[in-house]
N, CA, C and O atoms as CSV, one atom per row, in Angstrom:
chain,resi,resn,atom,element,x,y,z
A,1,MET,N,N,-102.445,35.335,-26.562
A,1,MET,CA,C,-102.473,35.076,-24.938
A,1,MET,C,C,-101.085,35.011,-24.621
A,1,MET,O,O,-100.494,35.844,-23.934
A,2,ASP,N,N,-100.516,33.858,-25.213
A,2,ASP,CA,C,-99.381,33.726,-24.403
A,2,ASP,C,C,-98.007,34.756,-24.435
A,2,ASP,O,O,-97.036,34.706,-23.681
A,3,LEU,N,N,-98.208,35.508,-25.333
A,3,LEU,CA,C,-97.291,36.569,-25.371
A,3,LEU,C,C,-97.451,37.540,-24.416
A,3,LEU,O,O,-96.437,38.145,-24.069
A,4,LEU,N,N,-98.805,37.904,-23.770
A,4,LEU,CA,C,-99.203,38.696,-23.140
A,4,LEU,C,C,-99.151,37.994,-21.469
A,4,LEU,O,O,-99.310,38.715,-20.484
A,5,ARG,N,N,-98.936,36.681,-21.377
A,5,ARG,CA,C,-98.512,35.846,-20.295
A,5,ARG,C,C,-96.890,36.411,-20.410
A,5,ARG,O,O,-96.490,37.318,-19.681
A,6,GLU,N,N,-96.235,35.909,-21.177
A,6,GLU,CA,C,-94.635,36.130,-21.394
A,6,GLU,C,C,-94.312,37.775,-20.554
A,6,GLU,O,O,-93.455,38.101,-19.733
A,7,GLN,N,N,-95.310,38.458,-21.138
A,7,GLN,CA,C,-94.773,39.809,-20.762
A,7,GLN,C,C,-95.094,40.300,-19.409
A,7,GLN,O,O,-94.464,41.186,-18.831
A,8,VAL,N,N,-96.462,39.451,-18.783
A,8,VAL,CA,C,-96.082,39.649,-17.340
A,8,VAL,C,C,-95.134,38.984,-16.688
A,8,VAL,O,O,-94.581,39.506,-15.720
A,9,LYS,N,N,-94.878,38.006,-17.027
A,9,LYS,CA,C,-93.783,37.368,-16.316
A,9,LYS,C,C,-92.508,38.120,-16.578
A,9,LYS,O,O,-91.950,38.570,-15.577
A,10,MET,N,N,-91.959,38.332,-17.727
A,10,MET,CA,C,-90.536,39.468,-17.616
A,10,MET,C,C,-90.877,40.729,-16.803
A,10,MET,O,O,-89.995,41.241,-16.113
A,11,LEU,N,N,-92.070,41.235,-16.848
A,11,LEU,CA,C,-92.559,42.408,-15.957
A,11,LEU,C,C,-92.330,42.028,-14.710
A,11,LEU,O,O,-91.656,42.830,-14.062
A,12,ALA,N,N,-92.718,40.927,-14.082
A,12,ALA,CA,C,-92.904,40.896,-12.503
A,12,ALA,C,C,-91.235,40.199,-12.258
A,12,ALA,O,O,-90.847,40.150,-11.091
A,13,GLY,N,N,-90.471,39.776,-13.160
A,13,GLY,CA,C,-88.766,39.413,-12.481
A,13,GLY,C,C,-88.537,41.113,-12.782
A,13,GLY,O,O,-88.137,41.668,-11.758
A,14,GLU,N,N,-88.630,41.654,-13.453
A,14,GLU,CA,C,-87.953,43.160,-13.330
A,14,GLU,C,C,-88.573,44.016,-12.171
A,14,GLU,O,O,-87.865,44.938,-11.767
A,15,VAL,N,N,-89.691,43.855,-11.631
A,15,VAL,CA,C,-90.230,44.580,-10.574
A,15,VAL,C,C,-89.640,43.600,-9.322
A,15,VAL,O,O,-89.568,44.183,-8.240
A,16,ALA,N,N,-89.207,42.178,-9.336
A,16,ALA,CA,C,-88.589,41.670,-8.335
A,16,ALA,C,C,-87.072,42.016,-8.155
A,16,ALA,O,O,-86.501,41.949,-7.066
A,17,LEU,N,N,-86.384,42.450,-9.511
A,17,LEU,CA,C,-85.032,42.931,-9.254
A,17,LEU,C,C,-85.233,44.553,-8.507
A,17,LEU,O,O,-84.531,44.947,-7.576
A,18,CYS,N,N,-86.146,45.209,-9.034
A,18,CYS,CA,C,-86.048,46.487,-8.835
A,18,CYS,C,C,-86.455,46.913,-6.948
A,18,CYS,O,O,-86.141,47.814,-6.171
A,19,THR,N,N,-87.387,45.539,-6.889
A,19,THR,CA,C,-87.508,45.377,-5.196
A,19,THR,C,C,-86.239,45.472,-4.579
A,19,THR,O,O,-85.858,46.235,-3.691
A,20,SER,N,N,-85.514,44.380,-5.324
A,20,SER,CA,C,-84.140,43.947,-4.160
A,20,SER,C,C,-83.083,45.392,-4.459
A,20,SER,O,O,-82.470,45.839,-3.489
A,21,SER,N,N,-82.961,45.906,-5.503
A,21,SER,CA,C,-82.385,47.126,-5.614
A,21,SER,C,C,-82.641,47.825,-4.499
A,21,SER,O,O,-81.707,48.179,-3.780
A,22,LEU,N,N,-84.046,48.149,-4.170
A,22,LEU,CA,C,-84.750,49.207,-3.316
A,22,LEU,C,C,-84.481,48.809,-1.880
A,22,LEU,O,O,-84.486,49.529,-0.881
A,23,LYS,N,N,-84.291,47.753,-1.967
A,23,LYS,CA,C,-84.077,47.128,-0.218
A,23,LYS,C,C,-82.544,47.495,-0.002
A,23,LYS,O,O,-82.090,47.957,1.044
A,24,ARG,N,N,-81.747,47.190,-1.263
A,24,ARG,CA,C,-80.542,47.508,-0.578
A,24,ARG,C,C,-80.144,49.186,-0.306
A,24,ARG,O,O,-79.508,49.613,0.658
A,25,LEU,N,N,-80.659,49.920,-1.343
A,25,LEU,CA,C,-80.836,51.353,-1.192
A,25,LEU,C,C,-81.056,51.774,0.185
A,25,LEU,O,O,-80.310,52.359,0.970
A,26,SER,N,N,-82.328,51.317,0.309
A,26,SER,CA,C,-82.824,51.374,1.811
A,26,SER,C,C,-81.973,51.565,2.711
A,26,SER,O,O,-81.896,52.639,3.307
A,27,GLU,N,N,-81.170,50.508,2.961
A,27,GLU,CA,C,-80.194,50.124,3.664
A,27,GLU,C,C,-78.990,51.142,3.665
A,27,GLU,O,O,-78.387,51.611,4.630
A,28,GLN,N,N,-78.836,51.320,2.531
A,28,GLN,CA,C,-77.685,52.026,2.314
A,28,GLN,C,C,-78.146,53.752,2.756
A,28,GLN,O,O,-77.208,54.400,3.221
A,29,ALA,N,N,-79.093,54.271,2.672
A,29,ALA,CA,C,-79.816,55.562,2.893
A,29,ALA,C,C,-80.163,55.457,4.699
A,29,ALA,O,O,-80.247,56.460,5.408
A,30,ALA,N,N,-80.310,54.214,5.142
A,30,ALA,CA,C,-80.512,54.356,6.508
A,30,ALA,C,C,-79.493,54.658,7.272
A,30,ALA,O,O,-79.678,55.225,8.348
A,31,SER,N,N,-78.189,54.304,6.806
A,31,SER,CA,C,-76.990,54.794,7.686
A,31,SER,C,C,-76.269,56.021,7.001
A,31,SER,O,O,-75.167,56.453,7.340
A,32,ASN,N,N,-77.127,56.555,5.900
A,32,ASN,CA,C,-76.805,57.544,5.321
A,32,ASN,C,C,-77.720,58.567,4.878
A,32,ASN,O,O,-77.837,58.939,3.710
A,33,PRO,N,N,-78.463,59.071,6.032
A,33,PRO,CA,C,-79.656,59.725,5.378
A,33,PRO,C,C,-79.561,60.953,4.835
A,33,PRO,O,O,-80.619,61.563,4.680
A,34,GLU,N,N,-78.281,61.604,4.420
A,34,GLU,CA,C,-78.258,63.291,4.080
A,34,GLU,C,C,-77.709,62.860,2.835
A,34,GLU,O,O,-77.350,63.795,2.119
A,35,ASP,N,N,-77.555,61.821,2.412
A,35,ASP,CA,C,-77.108,61.382,0.872
A,35,ASP,C,C,-78.396,61.510,0.189
A,35,ASP,O,O,-79.299,60.678,0.270
A,36,SER,N,N,-78.434,62.601,-0.493
A,36,SER,CA,C,-79.779,62.984,-1.303
A,36,SER,C,C,-79.724,62.537,-2.483
A,36,SER,O,O,-80.787,62.687,-3.087
A,37,GLN,N,N,-78.487,61.788,-3.363
A,37,GLN,CA,C,-78.674,61.123,-4.713
A,37,GLN,C,C,-78.904,59.609,-4.087
A,37,GLN,O,O,-79.148,58.832,-5.010
A,38,LEU,N,N,-78.901,59.056,-2.998
A,38,LEU,CA,C,-79.566,57.812,-2.527
A,38,LEU,C,C,-81.056,57.829,-2.345
A,38,LEU,O,O,-81.636,56.753,-2.489
A,39,GLN,N,N,-81.780,58.932,-2.041
A,39,GLN,CA,C,-82.720,59.522,-1.733
A,39,GLN,C,C,-83.802,59.361,-3.274
A,39,GLN,O,O,-84.989,59.049,-3.364
A,40,GLU,N,N,-83.071,59.621,-4.038
A,40,GLU,CA,C,-83.440,60.223,-5.551
A,40,GLU,C,C,-83.319,59.025,-6.237
A,40,GLU,O,O,-84.244,58.743,-6.999
A,41,GLN,N,N,-82.186,58.090,-6.116
A,41,GLN,CA,C,-82.155,56.603,-6.537
A,41,GLN,C,C,-83.530,56.138,-5.870
A,41,GLN,O,O,-84.325,55.549,-6.602
A,42,LYS,N,N,-83.768,56.293,-4.932
A,42,LYS,CA,C,-84.780,55.234,-3.881
A,42,LYS,C,C,-86.473,55.729,-4.859
A,42,LYS,O,O,-87.349,54.956,-5.246
A,43,LYS,N,N,-86.423,57.024,-4.984
A,43,LYS,CA,C,-87.737,57.732,-5.665
A,43,LYS,C,C,-88.163,57.345,-7.385
A,43,LYS,O,O,-89.260,57.309,-7.944
A,44,LYS,N,N,-86.892,57.113,-7.848
A,44,LYS,CA,C,-86.680,56.888,-8.961
A,44,LYS,C,C,-87.330,55.600,-9.079
A,44,LYS,O,O,-88.394,55.472,-9.685
A,45,LEU,N,N,-86.469,54.243,-8.284
A,45,LEU,CA,C,-87.005,52.892,-8.493
A,45,LEU,C,C,-88.386,53.068,-7.729
A,45,LEU,O,O,-89.360,52.744,-8.409
A,46,LYS,N,N,-88.642,53.496,-6.508
A,46,LYS,CA,C,-90.106,53.081,-6.297
A,46,LYS,C,C,-90.982,53.663,-7.638
A,46,LYS,O,O,-91.817,52.874,-8.081
A,47,ASP,N,N,-90.871,54.844,-8.246
A,47,ASP,CA,C,-91.491,55.299,-9.351
A,47,ASP,C,C,-91.916,53.958,-10.225
A,47,ASP,O,O,-93.008,53.454,-10.488
A,48,GLU,N,N,-90.359,53.562,-10.600
A,48,GLU,CA,C,-90.289,51.972,-11.829
A,48,GLU,C,C,-91.248,51.000,-11.151
A,48,GLU,O,O,-92.269,50.585,-11.700
A,49,ILE,N,N,-90.974,50.765,-10.298
A,49,ILE,CA,C,-91.912,49.722,-9.371
A,49,ILE,C,C,-93.279,50.288,-9.710
A,49,ILE,O,O,-93.904,49.664,-10.568
A,50,LYS,N,N,-93.707,51.096,-9.314
A,50,LYS,CA,C,-95.421,51.676,-9.421
A,50,LYS,C,C,-95.543,51.269,-11.024
A,50,LYS,O,O,-96.457,50.533,-11.396
A,51,GLU,N,N,-94.778,51.680,-11.742
A,51,GLU,CA,C,-94.748,51.980,-13.363
A,51,GLU,C,C,-95.117,50.263,-13.830
A,51,GLU,O,O,-96.076,49.726,-14.383
A,52,LYS,N,N,-94.265,49.949,-13.473
A,52,LYS,CA,C,-93.918,48.102,-13.723
A,52,LYS,C,C,-95.339,47.455,-13.272
A,52,LYS,O,O,-95.954,46.738,-14.062
A,53,LYS,N,N,-95.788,47.708,-12.096
A,53,LYS,CA,C,-96.979,47.176,-11.583
A,53,LYS,C,C,-98.127,47.275,-11.872
A,53,LYS,O,O,-99.030,46.509,-11.535
A,54,LEU,N,N,-98.243,48.741,-12.874
A,54,LEU,CA,C,-99.232,49.181,-13.493
A,54,LEU,C,C,-99.597,48.257,-15.229
A,54,LEU,O,O,-100.631,47.754,-15.668
A,55,GLN,N,N,-98.319,48.374,-15.755
A,55,GLN,CA,C,-98.246,47.665,-16.811
A,55,GLN,C,C,-98.551,46.091,-16.869
A,55,GLN,O,O,-98.719,45.341,-17.831
A,56,ILE,N,N,-98.562,45.842,-15.330
A,56,ILE,CA,C,-98.772,44.187,-15.422
A,56,ILE,C,C,-100.225,44.067,-14.781
A,56,ILE,O,O,-100.727,42.963,-14.572
A,57,ARG,N,N,-100.884,45.281,-14.474
A,57,ARG,CA,C,-102.252,45.066,-14.138
A,57,ARG,C,C,-102.922,45.206,-15.781
A,57,ARG,O,O,-103.863,44.570,-16.255
A,58,VAL,N,N,-102.311,45.972,-16.249
A,58,VAL,CA,C,-102.829,46.125,-17.750
A,58,VAL,C,C,-103.006,45.241,-19.010
A,58,VAL,O,O,-103.775,45.137,-19.966
A,59,LEU,N,N,-101.912,44.671,-18.520
A,59,LEU,CA,C,-101.700,43.186,-19.332
A,59,LEU,C,C,-102.462,42.257,-18.740
A,59,LEU,O,O,-103.123,41.540,-19.492
A,60,GLU,N,N,-102.565,42.025,-17.174
A,60,GLU,CA,C,-103.722,41.378,-16.639
A,60,GLU,C,C,-105.132,41.607,-17.483
A,60,GLU,O,O,-105.824,40.772,-18.066
A,61,GLN,N,N,-105.255,42.591,-17.383
A,61,GLN,CA,C,-106.697,43.307,-18.050
A,61,GLN,C,C,-107.081,42.696,-19.137
A,61,GLN,O,O,-108.178,42.153,-19.268
A,62,ARG,N,N,-105.976,42.762,-20.200
A,62,ARG,CA,C,-105.852,42.445,-21.482
A,62,ARG,C,C,-106.270,40.833,-21.671
A,62,ARG,O,O,-106.870,40.451,-22.676
A,63,MET,N,N,-105.898,39.975,-20.631
A,63,MET,CA,C,-105.942,38.358,-20.960
A,63,MET,C,C,-106.990,38.595,-20.463
A,63,MET,O,O,-107.671,38.474,-21.481
A,64,VAL,N,N,-107.813,38.885,-19.563
A,64,VAL,CA,C,-108.972,38.824,-19.159
A,64,VAL,C,C,-110.231,38.856,-20.105
A,64,VAL,O,O,-111.162,38.081,-20.321
A,65,VAL,N,N,-109.893,39.960,-20.523
A,65,VAL,CA,C,-110.815,40.323,-22.154
A,65,VAL,C,C,-110.412,39.403,-23.139
A,65,VAL,O,O,-111.267,38.617,-23.545
A,66,SER,N,N,-109.563,39.363,-23.482
A,66,SER,CA,C,-108.896,38.328,-24.815
A,66,SER,C,C,-109.807,37.080,-24.213
A,66,SER,O,O,-110.962,37.168,-24.628
A,67,VAL,N,N,-109.615,36.077,-23.447
A,67,VAL,CA,C,-110.206,34.753,-22.473
A,67,VAL,C,C,-111.723,35.515,-22.887
A,67,VAL,O,O,-112.256,34.739,-23.680
A,68,GLU,N,N,-112.367,36.370,-22.733
A,68,GLU,CA,C,-113.679,36.673,-22.821
A,68,GLU,C,C,-114.337,36.996,-24.111
A,68,GLU,O,O,-115.521,36.764,-24.353
A,69,MET,N,N,-113.558,37.502,-24.855
A,69,MET,CA,C,-114.025,37.628,-26.540
A,69,MET,C,C,-113.757,36.230,-26.974
A,69,MET,O,O,-114.571,35.665,-27.704
A,70,THR,N,N,-112.424,35.498,-26.483
A,70,THR,CA,C,-112.509,33.943,-26.947
A,70,THR,C,C,-114.021,33.460,-26.772
A,70,THR,O,O,-114.814,33.529,-27.711
A,71,ARG,N,N,-114.408,32.922,-25.396
A,71,ARG,CA,C,-115.429,32.527,-25.303
A,71,ARG,C,C,-116.746,32.965,-26.015
A,71,ARG,O,O,-117.565,32.289,-26.637
A,72,ARG,N,N,-116.715,33.963,-25.810
A,72,ARG,CA,C,-118.213,34.679,-26.958
A,72,ARG,C,C,-117.909,34.517,-28.483
A,72,ARG,O,O,-118.729,34.466,-29.399
A,73,THR,N,N,-116.641,34.453,-28.544
A,73,THR,CA,C,-116.380,33.535,-30.044
A,73,THR,C,C,-117.087,32.671,-30.380
A,73,THR,O,O,-118.060,32.639,-31.134
A,74,SER,N,N,-116.325,31.578,-29.508
A,74,SER,CA,C,-116.529,29.925,-29.861
A,74,SER,C,C,-118.189,29.826,-28.966
A,74,SER,O,O,-118.733,28.748,-29.203
A,75,ASN,N,N,-118.711,30.411,-28.372
A,75,ASN,CA,C,-120.276,30.541,-28.117
A,75,ASN,C,C,-120.969,30.709,-29.282
A,75,ASN,O,O,-121.847,29.930,-29.653
A,76,SER,N,N,-120.519,31.978,-30.059
A,76,SER,CA,C,-121.354,32.556,-31.245
A,76,SER,C,C,-120.908,31.434,-32.705
A,76,SER,O,O,-121.699,31.319,-33.642
A,77,ILE,N,N,-120.068,30.970,-32.692
A,77,ILE,CA,C,-119.639,29.568,-33.456
A,77,ILE,C,C,-120.445,28.453,-33.219
A,77,ILE,O,O,-120.968,27.856,-34.160
A,78,GLU,N,N,-120.646,28.011,-31.702
A,78,GLU,CA,C,-121.460,27.130,-31.591
A,78,GLU,C,C,-122.941,26.984,-32.016
A,78,GLU,O,O,-123.581,26.129,-32.627
A,79,MET,N,N,-123.218,28.178,-31.437
A,79,MET,CA,C,-124.828,28.873,-31.676
A,79,MET,C,C,-125.089,28.425,-33.425
A,79,MET,O,O,-125.820,27.507,-33.796
A,80,SER,N,N,-124.373,29.240,-34.225
A,80,SER,CA,C,-124.329,29.403,-35.411
A,80,SER,C,C,-124.359,27.740,-36.118
A,80,SER,O,O,-125.267,27.560,-36.929
A,81,GLN,N,N,-123.493,26.640,-35.865
A,81,GLN,CA,C,-123.618,25.314,-36.167
A,81,GLN,C,C,-124.538,24.733,-35.575
A,81,GLN,O,O,-124.684,23.561,-35.923
A,82,VAL,N,N,-125.606,25.314,-34.376
A,82,VAL,CA,C,-126.627,24.531,-33.866
A,82,VAL,C,C,-127.746,24.794,-34.955
A,82,VAL,O,O,-128.464,23.922,-35.443
A,83,ARG,N,N,-127.779,26.460,-35.320
A,83,ARG,CA,C,-128.741,26.682,-36.561
A,83,ARG,C,C,-128.670,26.088,-37.750
A,83,ARG,O,O,-129.707,25.716,-38.300
A,84,VAL,N,N,-127.470,25.911,-38.316
A,84,VAL,CA,C,-127.469,25.435,-39.334
A,84,VAL,C,C,-127.990,23.925,-39.267
A,84,VAL,O,O,-128.800,23.584,-40.130
A,85,HIS,N,N,-127.489,22.772,-38.074
A,85,HIS,CA,C,-127.891,21.481,-37.975
A,85,HIS,C,C,-129.422,21.633,-37.837
A,85,HIS,O,O,-130.186,20.883,-38.444
A,86,SER,N,N,-129.848,22.614,-37.029
A,86,SER,CA,C,-131.641,22.256,-37.051
A,86,SER,C,C,-132.194,22.630,-37.859
A,86,SER,O,O,-133.418,22.501,-37.832
A,87,ARG,N,N,-131.569,23.260,-38.941
A,87,ARG,CA,C,-132.212,23.672,-40.350
A,87,ARG,C,C,-132.057,22.505,-41.409
A,87,ARG,O,O,-132.776,22.261,-42.378
A,88,ILE,N,N,-131.343,22.093,-41.127
A,88,ILE,CA,C,-130.998,20.594,-41.895
A,88,ILE,C,C,-132.131,19.487,-41.777
A,88,ILE,O,O,-131.971,18.383,-42.296
């Protein structure tokens, strides 16, 4: 769980960095709209941001599943202990 949380933090930091770069590129592209290289860099950054946000969502879903499985396992163990104690 901690590993998933750290991965989300790292990706969030990368998204913030890419977003900052995209803002800078957008400002440059606004003053030079004919520069196809800038436009391509913007597209790549947007795609990278999109991919990283998707990865974050997948990791967050894994965390939810992990918490749910832990809760179920814990409940199952508790129920087993209750059955054992009630038989004694």
